[in-house]
mmJSON file of the N, C-alpha and C atoms, coordinates in Angstrom:
{"data_MODEL":{"atom_site":{
"group_PDB":["ATOM","ATOM","ATOM","ATOM","ATOM","ATOM","ATOM","ATOM","ATOM","ATOM","ATOM","ATOM","ATOM","ATOM","ATOM","ATOM","ATOM","ATOM","ATOM","ATOM","ATOM","ATOM","ATOM","ATOM","ATOM","ATOM","ATOM","ATOM","ATOM","ATOM","ATOM","ATOM","ATOM","ATOM","ATOM","ATOM","ATOM","ATOM","ATOM","ATOM","ATOM","ATOM","ATOM","ATOM","ATOM","ATOM","ATOM","ATOM","ATOM","ATOM","ATOM","ATOM","ATOM","ATOM","ATOM","ATOM","ATOM","ATOM","ATOM","ATOM","ATOM","ATOM","ATOM","ATOM","ATOM","ATOM","ATOM","ATOM","ATOM","ATOM","ATOM","ATOM","ATOM","ATOM","ATOM","ATOM","ATOM","ATOM","ATOM","ATOM","ATOM","ATOM","ATOM","ATOM","ATOM","ATOM","ATOM","ATOM","ATOM","ATOM","ATOM","ATOM","ATOM","ATOM","ATOM","ATOM","ATOM","ATOM","ATOM","ATOM","ATOM","ATOM","ATOM","ATOM","ATOM","ATOM","ATOM","ATOM","ATOM","ATOM","ATOM","ATOM","ATOM","ATOM","ATOM","ATOM","ATOM","ATOM","ATOM","ATOM","ATOM","ATOM","ATOM","ATOM","ATOM","ATOM","ATOM","ATOM","ATOM","ATOM","ATOM","ATOM","ATOM","ATOM","ATOM","ATOM","ATOM","ATOM","ATOM","ATOM","ATOM","ATOM","ATOM","ATOM","ATOM","ATOM","ATOM","ATOM","ATOM","ATOM","ATOM","ATOM","ATOM","ATOM","ATOM","ATOM","ATOM","ATOM","ATOM","ATOM","ATOM","ATOM","ATOM","ATOM","ATOM","ATOM","ATOM","ATOM","ATOM","ATOM","ATOM","ATOM","ATOM","ATOM","ATOM","ATOM","ATOM","ATOM","ATOM","ATOM","ATOM","ATOM","ATOM","ATOM","ATOM","ATOM","ATOM","ATOM","ATOM","ATOM","ATOM","ATOM","ATOM","ATOM","ATOM","ATOM","ATOM","ATOM","ATOM","ATOM","ATOM","ATOM","ATOM","ATOM","ATOM","ATOM","ATOM","ATOM","ATOM","ATOM","ATOM","ATOM","ATOM","ATOM","ATOM","ATOM","ATOM","ATOM","ATOM","ATOM","ATOM","ATOM","ATOM","ATOM","ATOM","ATOM","ATOM","ATOM","ATOM","ATOM","ATOM","ATOM","ATOM","ATOM","ATOM","ATOM","ATOM","ATOM","ATOM","ATOM","ATOM","ATOM","ATOM","ATOM","ATOM","ATOM","ATOM","ATOM","ATOM"],
"id":[1,2,3,4,5,6,7,8,9,10,11,12,13,14,15,16,17,18,19,20,21,22,23,24,25,26,27,28,29,30,31,32,33,34,35,36,37,38,39,40,41,42,43,44,45,46,47,48,49,50,51,52,53,54,55,56,57,58,59,60,61,62,63,64,65,66,67,68,69,70,71,72,73,74,75,76,77,78,79,80,81,82,83,84,85,86,87,88,89,90,91,92,93,94,95,96,97,98,99,100,101,102,103,104,105,106,107,108,109,110,111,112,113,114,115,116,117,118,119,120,121,122,123,124,125,126,127,128,129,130,131,132,133,134,135,136,137,138,139,140,141,142,143,144,145,146,147,148,149,150,151,152,153,154,155,156,157,158,159,160,161,162,163,164,165,166,167,168,169,170,171,172,173,174,175,176,177,178,179,180,181,182,183,184,185,186,187,188,189,190,191,192,193,194,195,196,197,198,199,200,201,202,203,204,205,206,207,208,209,210,211,212,213,214,215,216,217,218,219,220,221,222,223,224,225,226,227,228,229,230,231,232,233,234,235,236,237,238,239,240,241,242,243,244,245,246,247,248,249],
"type_symbol":["N","C","C","N","C","C","N","C","C","N","C","C","N","C","C","N","C","C","N","C","C","N","C","C","N","C","C","N","C","C","N","C","C","N","C","C","N","C","C","N","C","C","N","C","C","N","C","C","N","C","C","N","C","C","N","C","C","N","C","C","N","C","C","N","C","C","N","C","C","N","C","C","N","C","C","N","C","C","N","C","C","N","C","C","N","C","C","N","C","C","N","C","C","N","C","C","N","C","C","N","C","C","N","C","C","N","C","C","N","C","C","N","C","C","N","C","C","N","C","C","N","C","C","N","C","C","N","C","C","N","C","C","N","C","C","N","C","C","N","C","C","N","C","C","N","C","C","N","C","C","N","C","C","N","C","C","N","C","C","N","C","C","N","C","C","N","C","C","N","C","C","N","C","C","N","C","C","N","C","C","N","C","C","N","C","C","N","C","C","N","C","C","N","C","C","N","C","C","N","C","C","N","C","C","N","C","C","N","C","C","N","C","C","N","C","C","N","C","C","N","C","C","N","C","C","N","C","C","N","C","C","N","C","C","N","C","C","N","C","C","N","C","C","N","C","C","N","C","C"],
"label_atom_id":["N","CA","C","N","CA","C","N","CA","C","N","CA","C","N","CA","C","N","CA","C","N","CA","C","N","CA","C","N","CA","C","N","CA","C","N","CA","C","N","CA","C","N","CA","C","N","CA","C","N","CA","C","N","CA","C","N","CA","C","N","CA","C","N","CA","C","N","CA","C","N","CA","C","N","CA","C","N","CA","C","N","CA","C","N","CA","C","N","CA","C","N","CA","C","N","CA","C","N","CA","C","N","CA","C","N","CA","C","N","CA","C","N","CA","C","N","CA","C","N","CA","C","N","CA","C","N","CA","C","N","CA","C","N","CA","C","N","CA","C","N","CA","C","N","CA","C","N","CA","C","N","CA","C","N","CA","C","N","CA","C","N","CA","C","N","CA","C","N","CA","C","N","CA","C","N","CA","C","N","CA","C","N","CA","C","N","CA","C","N","CA","C","N","CA","C","N","CA","C","N","CA","C","N","CA","C","N","CA","C","N","CA","C","N","CA","C","N","CA","C","N","CA","C","N","CA","C","N","CA","C","N","CA","C","N","CA","C","N","CA","C","N","CA","C","N","CA","C","N","CA","C","N","CA","C","N","CA","C","N","CA","C","N","CA","C","N","CA","C","N","CA","C","N","CA","C","N","CA","C","N","CA","C","N","CA","C","N","CA","C"],
"label_alt_id":[null,null,null,null,null,null,null,null,null,null,null,null,null,null,null,null,null,null,null,null,null,null,null,null,null,null,null,null,null,null,null,null,null,null,null,null,null,null,null,null,null,null,null,null,null,null,null,null,null,null,null,null,null,null,null,null,null,null,null,null,null,null,null,null,null,null,null,null,null,null,null,null,null,null,null,null,null,null,null,null,null,null,null,null,null,null,null,null,null,null,null,null,null,null,null,null,null,null,null,null,null,null,null,null,null,null,null,null,null,null,null,null,null,null,null,null,null,null,null,null,null,null,null,null,null,null,null,null,null,null,null,null,null,null,null,null,null,null,null,null,null,null,null,null,null,null,null,null,null,null,null,null,null,null,null,null,null,null,null,null,null,null,null,null,null,null,null,null,null,null,null,null,null,null,null,null,null,null,null,null,null,null,null,null,null,null,null,null,null,null,null,null,null,null,null,null,null,null,null,null,null,null,null,null,null,null,null,null,null,null,null,null,null,null,null,null,null,null,null,null,null,null,null,null,null,null,null,null,null,null,null,null,null,null,null,null,null,null,null,null,null,null,null,null,null,null,null,null,null],
"label_comp_id":["LYS","LYS","LYS","PHE","PHE","PHE","THR","THR","THR","GLY","GLY","GLY","THR","THR","THR","SER","SER","SER","GLY","GLY","GLY","ALA","ALA","ALA","GLY","GLY","GLY","THR","THR","THR","PHE","PHE","PHE","THR","THR","THR","PHE","PHE","PHE","THR","THR","THR","PRO","PRO","PRO","ALA","ALA","ALA","SER","SER","SER","GLY","GLY","GLY","THR","THR","THR","ALA","ALA","ALA","ALA","ALA","ALA","THR","THR","THR","SER","SER","SER","SER","SER","SER","SER","SER","SER","VAL","VAL","VAL","THR","THR","THR","VAL","VAL","VAL","ASN","ASN","ASN","SER","SER","SER","GLY","GLY","GLY","ALA","ALA","ALA","ALA","ALA","ALA","THR","THR","THR","LYS","LYS","LYS","LEU","LEU","LEU","VAL","VAL","VAL","VAL","VAL","VAL","THR","THR","THR","GLY","GLY","GLY","THR","THR","THR","GLY","GLY","GLY","THR","THR","THR","GLN","GLN","GLN","THR","THR","THR","ALA","ALA","ALA","GLY","GLY","GLY","SER","SER","SER","PRO","PRO","PRO","GLN","GLN","GLN","THR","THR","THR","ILE","ILE","ILE","THR","THR","THR","VAL","VAL","VAL","THR","THR","THR","ALA","ALA","ALA","LYS","LYS","LYS","ASP","ASP","ASP","ALA","ALA","ALA","GLN","GLN","GLN","GLY","GLY","GLY","ASN","ASN","ASN","THR","THR","THR","ALA","ALA","ALA","THR","THR","THR","GLY","GLY","GLY","TYR","TYR","TYR","THR","THR","THR","GLY","GLY","GLY","SER","SER","SER","HIS","HIS","HIS","ASN","ASN","ASN","ILE","ILE","ILE","THR","THR","THR","PHE","PHE","PHE","SER","SER","SER","GLY","GLY","GLY","ALA","ALA","ALA","ASN","ASN","ASN","SER","SER","SER","SER","SER","SER","SER","SER","SER","SER","SER","SER"],
"label_asym_id":["A","A","A","A","A","A","A","A","A","A","A","A","A","A","A","A","A","A","A","A","A","A","A","A","A","A","A","A","A","A","A","A","A","A","A","A","A","A","A","A","A","A","A","A","A","A","A","A","A","A","A","A","A","A","A","A","A","A","A","A","A","A","A","A","A","A","A","A","A","A","A","A","A","A","A","A","A","A","A","A","A","A","A","A","A","A","A","A","A","A","A","A","A","A","A","A","A","A","A","A","A","A","A","A","A","A","A","A","A","A","A","A","A","A","A","A","A","A","A","A","A","A","A","A","A","A","A","A","A","A","A","A","A","A","A","A","A","A","A","A","A","A","A","A","A","A","A","A","A","A","A","A","A","A","A","A","A","A","A","A","A","A","A","A","A","A","A","A","A","A","A","A","A","A","A","A","A","A","A","A","A","A","A","A","A","A","A","A","A","A","A","A","A","A","A","A","A","A","A","A","A","A","A","A","A","A","A","A","A","A","A","A","A","A","A","A","A","A","A","A","A","A","A","A","A","A","A","A","A","A","A","A","A","A","A","A","A","A","A","A","A","A","A","A","A","A","A","A","A"],
"label_entity_id":["1","1","1","1","1","1","1","1","1","1","1","1","1","1","1","1","1","1","1","1","1","1","1","1","1","1","1","1","1","1","1","1","1","1","1","1","1","1","1","1","1","1","1","1","1","1","1","1","1","1","1","1","1","1","1","1","1","1","1","1","1","1","1","1","1","1","1","1","1","1","1","1","1","1","1","1","1","1","1","1","1","1","1","1","1","1","1","1","1","1","1","1","1","1","1","1","1","1","1","1","1","1","1","1","1","1","1","1","1","1","1","1","1","1","1","1","1","1","1","1","1","1","1","1","1","1","1","1","1","1","1","1","1","1","1","1","1","1","1","1","1","1","1","1","1","1","1","1","1","1","1","1","1","1","1","1","1","1","1","1","1","1","1","1","1","1","1","1","1","1","1","1","1","1","1","1","1","1","1","1","1","1","1","1","1","1","1","1","1","1","1","1","1","1","1","1","1","1","1","1","1","1","1","1","1","1","1","1","1","1","1","1","1","1","1","1","1","1","1","1","1","1","1","1","1","1","1","1","1","1","1","1","1","1","1","1","1","1","1","1","1","1","1","1","1","1","1","1","1"],
"label_seq_id":[1,1,1,2,2,2,3,3,3,4,4,4,5,5,5,6,6,6,7,7,7,8,8,8,9,9,9,10,10,10,11,11,11,12,12,12,13,13,13,14,14,14,15,15,15,16,16,16,17,17,17,18,18,18,19,19,19,20,20,20,21,21,21,22,22,22,23,23,23,24,24,24,25,25,25,26,26,26,27,27,27,28,28,28,29,29,29,30,30,30,31,31,31,32,32,32,33,33,33,34,34,34,35,35,35,36,36,36,37,37,37,38,38,38,39,39,39,40,40,40,41,41,41,42,42,42,43,43,43,44,44,44,45,45,45,46,46,46,47,47,47,48,48,48,49,49,49,50,50,50,51,51,51,52,52,52,53,53,53,54,54,54,55,55,55,56,56,56,57,57,57,58,58,58,59,59,59,60,60,60,61,61,61,62,62,62,63,63,63,64,64,64,65,65,65,66,66,66,67,67,67,68,68,68,69,69,69,70,70,70,71,71,71,72,72,72,73,73,73,74,74,74,75,75,75,76,76,76,77,77,77,78,78,78,79,79,79,80,80,80,81,81,81,82,82,82,83,83,83],
"pdbx_PDB_ins_code":[null,null,null,null,null,null,null,null,null,null,null,null,null,null,null,null,null,null,null,null,null,null,null,null,null,null,null,null,null,null,null,null,null,null,null,null,null,null,null,null,null,null,null,null,null,null,null,null,null,null,null,null,null,null,null,null,null,null,null,null,null,null,null,null,null,null,null,null,null,null,null,null,null,null,null,null,null,null,null,null,null,null,null,null,null,null,null,null,null,null,null,null,null,null,null,null,null,null,null,null,null,null,null,null,null,null,null,null,null,null,null,null,null,null,null,null,null,null,null,null,null,null,null,null,null,null,null,null,null,null,null,null,null,null,null,null,null,null,null,null,null,null,null,null,null,null,null,null,null,null,null,null,null,null,null,null,null,null,null,null,null,null,null,null,null,null,null,null,null,null,null,null,null,null,null,null,null,null,null,null,null,null,null,null,null,null,null,null,null,null,null,null,null,null,null,null,null,null,null,null,null,null,null,null,null,null,null,null,null,null,null,null,null,null,null,null,null,null,null,null,null,null,null,null,null,null,null,null,null,null,null,null,null,null,null,null,null,null,null,null,null,null,null,null,null,null,null,null,null],
"Cartn_x":[119.642,120.576,121.257,121.283,121.925,123.144,124.273,125.458,125.954,126.226,126.675,126.453,126.389,126.28,124.853,124.712,123.379,122.945,121.655,121.113,119.857,119.352,118.138,118.505,117.72,117.951,116.895,117.126,116.201,116.964,116.235,116.79,116.187,117.02,116.528,116.822,115.781,115.908,115.83,116.878,116.909,116.946,115.819,115.782,116.545,116.859,117.556,116.725,115.416,114.536,113.324,112.741,111.583,111.961,111.086,111.235,111.844,112.771,113.371,112.343,112.477,111.579,112.409,111.973,112.672,111.759,112.305,111.517,111.274,110.345,110.209,111.385,111.482,112.614,112.69,113.887,114.145,115.232,115.037,116.046,116.714,118.038,118.832,119.53,119.209,119.808,121.118,121.974,123.24,122.969,123.938,123.833,124.331,124.45,124.953,126.442,126.878,128.293,129.169,130.232,131.192,132.582,132.788,134.104,133.98,134.974,135.076,136.283,136.111,137.181,137.58,138.879,139.403,140.147,139.792,140.473,140.971,142.053,142.654,143.823,144.606,145.769,146.866,147.787,148.855,149.978,150.093,151.167,150.579,151.321,150.873,152.043,151.849,152.861,152.559,153.575,153.383,152.838,151.832,151.237,150.153,149.958,148.924,147.718,146.529,145.331,145.22,144.521,144.228,142.802,142.076,140.71,140.727,140.059,139.899,138.41,138.072,136.689,136.634,135.678,135.451,134.092,134.075,132.845,132.575,131.36,130.946,130.607,131.152,130.918,130.357,129.547,129.056,130.044,129.713,130.63,130.949,130.067,130.307,130.956,131.245,131.893,130.942,129.634,128.659,128.666,128.363,128.249,127.045,127.282,126.224,125.503,124.485,123.819,123.07,122.748,122.007,122.884,124.201,125.115,124.963,124.751,124.608,125.532,126.472,127.387,128.394,129.194,130.254,131.532,132.656,133.978,134.866,135.816,136.799,137.955,138.488,139.637,140.786,141.936,143.109,144.169,144.687,145.746,147.061,148.113,149.428,150.465,151.636,152.69,153.434,154.16,154.981,154.101,154.555,153.871,154.472,153.671,154.222,154.981,156.008,156.793,156.767,156.808,156.847,158.295,158.501,159.878,159.958],
"Cartn_y":[83.556,84.166,83.06,83.221,82.246,82.883,82.213,82.648,81.451,81.649,80.53,80.835,79.796,79.929,80.241,81.161,81.456,80.366,80.284,79.288,78.665,77.628,76.954,75.64,75.258,73.996,73.779,72.825,72.53,72.525,72.667,72.549,71.311,70.551,69.38,69.561,69.421,69.481,68.067,67.654,66.312,66.43,66.142,66.24,65.091,65.253,64.201,62.924,63.067,61.898,62.306,61.364,61.671,61.66,62.213,62.168,63.455,63.319,64.48,65.168,66.472,67.238,68.016,67.977,68.685,69.746,70.937,72.039,71.845,72.626,72.688,73.513,73.693,74.411,75.843,76.243,77.582,78.206,79.476,80.18,81.221,81.191,82.166,83.051,84.335,85.278,85.819,86.27,86.871,88.193,88.641,89.912,91.046,92.212,93.383,93.2,93.762,93.668,94.368,93.685,94.275,94.389,93.738,93.808,93.462,93.874,93.509,92.595,91.474,90.5,90.508,90.738,90.759,89.454,88.754,87.511,87.576,86.893,86.808,85.84,85.77,84.889,85.545,84.75,85.261,85.951,85.709,86.326,87.038,87.986,88.755,88.983,88.754,89.022,90.375,91.259,92.596,92.512,93.311,93.364,92.337,91.434,90.405,90.768,90.446,90.749,89.812,90.266,89.429,89.719,88.684,88.831,88.83,89.808,89.833,89.863,89.424,89.442,90.167,91.064,91.763,91.305,90.724,90.176,90.808,91.308,91.835,90.651,90.641,89.554,90.125,89.322,89.724,89.276,89.516,89.215,87.726,86.841,85.4,84.853,85.725,85.275,84.858,85.062,84.772,85.897,85.603,86.644,87.519,88.816,89.778,90.157,89.385,89.537,90.855,91.513,92.773,94.0,93.829,94.983,95.714,97.036,97.839,99.049,99.107,100.242,100.254,101.283,101.359,101.878,101.445,101.868,102.009,102.918,103.048,102.098,101.509,100.624,101.27,101.387,101.959,100.87,100.71,99.751,100.5,99.937,100.557,99.434,99.786,98.795,98.98,97.971,98.043,98.231,99.042,99.227,98.286,97.831,96.993,97.896,97.366,98.15,97.454,98.246,97.635,97.316,96.191,95.832,95.444],
"Cartn_z":[133.691,132.749,131.959,130.641,129.768,129.123,129.192,128.441,127.667,126.416,125.59,124.131,123.346,121.906,121.488,120.536,120.013,119.047,118.805,117.898,118.481,117.841,118.299,118.972,119.943,120.638,121.699,122.578,123.667,124.988,126.051,127.393,128.035,128.731,129.451,130.93,131.741,133.193,133.719,134.419,134.984,136.509,137.165,138.626,139.282,140.553,141.301,141.327,141.357,141.268,140.438,139.753,138.92,137.448,136.645,135.2,134.663,133.722,133.073,132.187,132.018,131.162,130.15,128.897,127.83,127.252,127.044,126.494,125.007,124.488,123.033,122.519,121.217,120.635,121.168,121.54,122.064,121.202,120.813,120.03,120.899,120.948,121.691,120.664,120.681,119.739,120.279,119.371,119.794,120.5,121.292,121.984,121.106,121.706,120.991,120.693,119.588,119.213,120.239,120.645,121.589,120.982,119.835,119.184,117.711,116.94,115.535,115.388,114.706,114.525,113.045,112.782,111.418,111.165,110.092,109.756,108.315,108.06,106.734,106.828,105.783,105.833,106.663,107.157,108.016,107.272,105.978,105.205,103.999,103.473,102.325,101.388,100.097,99.086,98.471,98.433,97.876,96.463,96.183,94.863,94.622,95.549,95.398,96.254,95.768,96.562,97.767,98.772,99.931,100.362,100.678,101.167,102.689,103.28,104.728,105.038,106.227,106.682,108.015,108.171,109.433,109.94,111.151,111.72,113.077,113.284,114.585,115.49,116.71,117.672,118.969,119.666,120.986,122.061,123.32,124.43,124.55,124.058,124.129,122.853,121.876,120.65,119.546,119.751,118.702,117.679,116.423,115.403,115.736,115.853,116.196,114.901,114.543,113.256,113.117,114.212,114.144,114.025,113.958,113.898,112.572,112.634,111.421,111.421,112.356,112.442,111.318,111.29,110.276,110.915,110.384,110.832,109.615,109.673,108.606,108.872,107.821,107.932,107.16,107.815,107.177,107.05,105.856,105.602,105.467,106.008,105.866,105.774,105.34,105.228,103.927,103.564,102.35,101.118,100.194,98.919,97.892,96.961,95.894,94.931,94.321,93.367,92.025,90.953,89.618,89.272,88.637,88.26,86.815],
"occupancy":[1.0,1.0,1.0,1.0,1.0,1.0,1.0,1.0,1.0,1.0,1.0,1.0,1.0,1.0,1.0,1.0,1.0,1.0,1.0,1.0,1.0,1.0,1.0,1.0,1.0,1.0,1.0,1.0,1.0,1.0,1.0,1.0,1.0,1.0,1.0,1.0,1.0,1.0,1.0,1.0,1.0,1.0,1.0,1.0,1.0,1.0,1.0,1.0,1.0,1.0,1.0,1.0,1.0,1.0,1.0,1.0,1.0,1.0,1.0,1.0,1.0,1.0,1.0,1.0,1.0,1.0,1.0,1.0,1.0,1.0,1.0,1.0,1.0,1.0,1.0,1.0,1.0,1.0,1.0,1.0,1.0,1.0,1.0,1.0,1.0,1.0,1.0,1.0,1.0,1.0,1.0,1.0,1.0,1.0,1.0,1.0,1.0,1.0,1.0,1.0,1.0,1.0,1.0,1.0,1.0,1.0,1.0,1.0,1.0,1.0,1.0,1.0,1.0,1.0,1.0,1.0,1.0,1.0,1.0,1.0,1.0,1.0,1.0,1.0,1.0,1.0,1.0,1.0,1.0,1.0,1.0,1.0,1.0,1.0,1.0,1.0,1.0,1.0,1.0,1.0,1.0,1.0,1.0,1.0,1.0,1.0,1.0,1.0,1.0,1.0,1.0,1.0,1.0,1.0,1.0,1.0,1.0,1.0,1.0,1.0,1.0,1.0,1.0,1.0,1.0,1.0,1.0,1.0,1.0,1.0,1.0,1.0,1.0,1.0,1.0,1.0,1.0,1.0,1.0,1.0,1.0,1.0,1.0,1.0,1.0,1.0,1.0,1.0,1.0,1.0,1.0,1.0,1.0,1.0,1.0,1.0,1.0,1.0,1.0,1.0,1.0,1.0,1.0,1.0,1.0,1.0,1.0,1.0,1.0,1.0,1.0,1.0,1.0,1.0,1.0,1.0,1.0,1.0,1.0,1.0,1.0,1.0,1.0,1.0,1.0,1.0,1.0,1.0,1.0,1.0,1.0,1.0,1.0,1.0,1.0,1.0,1.0,1.0,1.0,1.0,1.0,1.0,1.0,1.0,1.0,1.0,1.0,1.0,1.0],
"B_iso_or_equiv":[0.0,0.0,0.0,0.0,0.0,0.0,0.0,0.0,0.0,0.0,0.0,0.0,0.0,0.0,0.0,0.0,0.0,0.0,0.0,0.0,0.0,0.0,0.0,0.0,0.0,0.0,0.0,0.0,0.0,0.0,0.0,0.0,0.0,0.0,0.0,0.0,0.0,0.0,0.0,0.0,0.0,0.0,0.0,0.0,0.0,0.0,0.0,0.0,0.0,0.0,0.0,0.0,0.0,0.0,0.0,0.0,0.0,0.0,0.0,0.0,0.0,0.0,0.0,0.0,0.0,0.0,0.0,0.0,0.0,0.0,0.0,0.0,0.0,0.0,0.0,0.0,0.0,0.0,0.0,0.0,0.0,0.0,0.0,0.0,0.0,0.0,0.0,0.0,0.0,0.0,0.0,0.0,0.0,0.0,0.0,0.0,0.0,0.0,0.0,0.0,0.0,0.0,0.0,0.0,0.0,0.0,0.0,0.0,0.0,0.0,0.0,0.0,0.0,0.0,0.0,0.0,0.0,0.0,0.0,0.0,0.0,0.0,0.0,0.0,0.0,0.0,0.0,0.0,0.0,0.0,0.0,0.0,0.0,0.0,0.0,0.0,0.0,0.0,0.0,0.0,0.0,0.0,0.0,0.0,0.0,0.0,0.0,0.0,0.0,0.0,0.0,0.0,0.0,0.0,0.0,0.0,0.0,0.0,0.0,0.0,0.0,0.0,0.0,0.0,0.0,0.0,0.0,0.0,0.0,0.0,0.0,0.0,0.0,0.0,0.0,0.0,0.0,0.0,0.0,0.0,0.0,0.0,0.0,0.0,0.0,0.0,0.0,0.0,0.0,0.0,0.0,0.0,0.0,0.0,0.0,0.0,0.0,0.0,0.0,0.0,0.0,0.0,0.0,0.0,0.0,0.0,0.0,0.0,0.0,0.0,0.0,0.0,0.0,0.0,0.0,0.0,0.0,0.0,0.0,0.0,0.0,0.0,0.0,0.0,0.0,0.0,0.0,0.0,0.0,0.0,0.0,0.0,0.0,0.0,0.0,0.0,0.0,0.0,0.0,0.0,0.0,0.0,0.0,0.0,0.0,0.0,0.0,0.0,0.0],
"pdbx_formal_charge":[null,null,null,null,null,null,null,null,null,null,null,null,null,null,null,null,null,null,null,null,null,null,null,null,null,null,null,null,null,null,null,null,null,null,null,null,null,null,null,null,null,null,null,null,null,null,null,null,null,null,null,null,null,null,null,null,null,null,null,null,null,null,null,null,null,null,null,null,null,null,null,null,null,null,null,null,null,null,null,null,null,null,null,null,null,null,null,null,null,null,null,null,null,null,null,null,null,null,null,null,null,null,null,null,null,null,null,null,null,null,null,null,null,null,null,null,null,null,null,null,null,null,null,null,null,null,null,null,null,null,null,null,null,null,null,null,null,null,null,null,null,null,null,null,null,null,null,null,null,null,null,null,null,null,null,null,null,null,null,null,null,null,null,null,null,null,null,null,null,null,null,null,null,null,null,null,null,null,null,null,null,null,null,null,null,null,null,null,null,null,null,null,null,null,null,null,null,null,null,null,null,null,null,null,null,null,null,null,null,null,null,null,null,null,null,null,null,null,null,null,null,null,null,null,null,null,null,null,null,null,null,null,null,null,null,null,null,null,null,null,null,null,null,null,null,null,null,null,null],
"auth_seq_id":[1,1,1,2,2,2,3,3,3,4,4,4,5,5,5,6,6,6,7,7,7,8,8,8,9,9,9,10,10,10,11,11,11,12,12,12,13,13,13,14,14,14,15,15,15,16,16,16,17,17,17,18,18,18,19,19,19,20,20,20,21,21,21,22,22,22,23,23,23,24,24,24,25,25,25,26,26,26,27,27,27,28,28,28,29,29,29,30,30,30,31,31,31,32,32,32,33,33,33,34,34,34,35,35,35,36,36,36,37,37,37,38,38,38,39,39,39,40,40,40,41,41,41,42,42,42,43,43,43,44,44,44,45,45,45,46,46,46,47,47,47,48,48,48,49,49,49,50,50,50,51,51,51,52,52,52,53,53,53,54,54,54,55,55,55,56,56,56,57,57,57,58,58,58,59,59,59,60,60,60,61,61,61,62,62,62,63,63,63,64,64,64,65,65,65,66,66,66,67,67,67,68,68,68,69,69,69,70,70,70,71,71,71,72,72,72,73,73,73,74,74,74,75,75,75,76,76,76,77,77,77,78,78,78,79,79,79,80,80,80,81,81,81,82,82,82,83,83,83],
"auth_comp_id":["LYS","LYS","LYS","PHE","PHE","PHE","THR","THR","THR","GLY","GLY","GLY","THR","THR","THR","SER","SER","SER","GLY","GLY","GLY","ALA","ALA","ALA","GLY","GLY","GLY","THR","THR","THR","PHE","PHE","PHE","THR","THR","THR","PHE","PHE","PHE","THR","THR","THR","PRO","PRO","PRO","ALA","ALA","ALA","SER","SER","SER","GLY","GLY","GLY","THR","THR","THR","ALA","ALA","ALA","ALA","ALA","ALA","THR","THR","THR","SER","SER","SER","SER","SER","SER","SER","SER","SER","VAL","VAL","VAL","THR","THR","THR","VAL","VAL","VAL","ASN","ASN","ASN","SER","SER","SER","GLY","GLY","GLY","ALA","ALA","ALA","ALA","ALA","ALA","THR","THR","THR","LYS","LYS","LYS","LEU","LEU","LEU","VAL","VAL","VAL","VAL","VAL","VAL","THR","THR","THR","GLY","GLY","GLY","THR","THR","THR","GLY","GLY","GLY","THR","THR","THR","GLN","GLN","GLN","THR","THR","THR","ALA","ALA","ALA","GLY","GLY","GLY","SER","SER","SER","PRO","PRO","PRO","GLN","GLN","GLN","THR","THR","THR","ILE","ILE","ILE","THR","THR","THR","VAL","VAL","VAL","THR","THR","THR","ALA","ALA","ALA","LYS","LYS","LYS","ASP","ASP","ASP","ALA","ALA","ALA","GLN","GLN","GLN","GLY","GLY","GLY","ASN","ASN","ASN","THR","THR","THR","ALA","ALA","ALA","THR","THR","THR","GLY","GLY","GLY","TYR","TYR","TYR","THR","THR","THR","GLY","GLY","GLY","SER","SER","SER","HIS","HIS","HIS","ASN","ASN","ASN","ILE","ILE","ILE","THR","THR","THR","PHE","PHE","PHE","SER","SER","SER","GLY","GLY","GLY","ALA","ALA","ALA","ASN","ASN","ASN","SER","SER","SER","SER","SER","SER","SER","SER","SER","SER","SER","SER"],
"auth_asym_id":["A","A","A","A","A","A","A","A","A","A","A","A","A","A","A","A","A","A","A","A","A","A","A","A","A","A","A","A","A","A","A","A","A","A","A","A","A","A","A","A","A","A","A","A","A","A","A","A","A","A","A","A","A","A","A","A","A","A","A","A","A","A","A","A","A","A","A","A","A","A","A","A","A","A","A","A","A","A","A","A","A","A","A","A","A","A","A","A","A","A","A","A","A","A","A","A","A","A","A","A","A","A","A","A","A","A","A","A","A","A","A","A","A","A","A","A","A","A","A","A","A","A","A","A","A","A","A","A","A","A","A","A","A","A","A","A","A","A","A","A","A","A","A","A","A","A","A","A","A","A","A","A","A","A","A","A","A","A","A","A","A","A","A","A","A","A","A","A","A","A","A","A","A","A","A","A","A","A","A","A","A","A","A","A","A","A","A","A","A","A","A","A","A","A","A","A","A","A","A","A","A","A","A","A","A","A","A","A","A","A","A","A","A","A","A","A","A","A","A","A","A","A","A","A","A","A","A","A","A","A","A","A","A","A","A","A","A","A","A","A","A","A","A","A","A","A","A","A","A"],
"auth_atom_id":["N","CA","C","N","CA","C","N","CA","C","N","CA","C","N","CA","C","N","CA","C","N","CA","C","N","CA","C","N","CA","C","N","CA","C","N","CA","C","N","CA","C","N","CA","C","N","CA","C","N","CA","C","N","CA","C","N","CA","C","N","CA","C","N","CA","C","N","CA","C","N","CA","C","N","CA","C","N","CA","C","N","CA","C","N","CA","C","N","CA","C","N","CA","C","N","CA","C","N","CA","C","N","CA","C","N","CA","C","N","CA","C","N","CA","C","N","CA","C","N","CA","C","N","CA","C","N","CA","C","N","CA","C","N","CA","C","N","CA","C","N","CA","C","N","CA","C","N","CA","C","N","CA","C","N","CA","C","N","CA","C","N","CA","C","N","CA","C","N","CA","C","N","CA","C","N","CA","C","N","CA","C","N","CA","C","N","CA","C","N","CA","C","N","CA","C","N","CA","C","N","CA","C","N","CA","C","N","CA","C","N","CA","C","N","CA","C","N","CA","C","N","CA","C","N","CA","C","N","CA","C","N","CA","C","N","CA","C","N","CA","C","N","CA","C","N","CA","C","N","CA","C","N","CA","C","N","CA","C","N","CA","C","N","CA","C","N","CA","C","N","CA","C","N","CA","C","N","CA","C","N","CA","C","N","CA","C","N","CA","C"],
"pdbx_PDB_model_num":[1,1,1,1,1,1,1,1,1,1,1,1,1,1,1,1,1,1,1,1,1,1,1,1,1,1,1,1,1,1,1,1,1,1,1,1,1,1,1,1,1,1,1,1,1,1,1,1,1,1,1,1,1,1,1,1,1,1,1,1,1,1,1,1,1,1,1,1,1,1,1,1,1,1,1,1,1,1,1,1,1,1,1,1,1,1,1,1,1,1,1,1,1,1,1,1,1,1,1,1,1,1,1,1,1,1,1,1,1,1,1,1,1,1,1,1,1,1,1,1,1,1,1,1,1,1,1,1,1,1,1,1,1,1,1,1,1,1,1,1,1,1,1,1,1,1,1,1,1,1,1,1,1,1,1,1,1,1,1,1,1,1,1,1,1,1,1,1,1,1,1,1,1,1,1,1,1,1,1,1,1,1,1,1,1,1,1,1,1,1,1,1,1,1,1,1,1,1,1,1,1,1,1,1,1,1,1,1,1,1,1,1,1,1,1,1,1,1,1,1,1,1,1,1,1,1,1,1,1,1,1,1,1,1,1,1,1,1,1,1,1,1,1,1,1,1,1,1,1]
}}}
C-alpha cells in the first residue's frame, strides 16, 4: 500500500547488505475526491471582485484530477452599496 504524493518517480530498495535496486519510472495517480478545498484572499472589499478556486482533493491532499461532480456554491454576507 502506498500513501503519499501523486506523480511520477522511482522507488529504490536498499537491502541491509548487497546492491541497491531502483525501479523504472512509476506513476502514482491521485485517489477519489474526499473533500473540496476553497481558496481565495483572506479579506474582501465590498463591491470589489474576488477570485476563488475550488479544488477537489483526495485523502492524502493530492488534487483529484478525475473528479467530475458538481456542487452549488452560495455566497452570503454584506452587500455593496452605491454612494
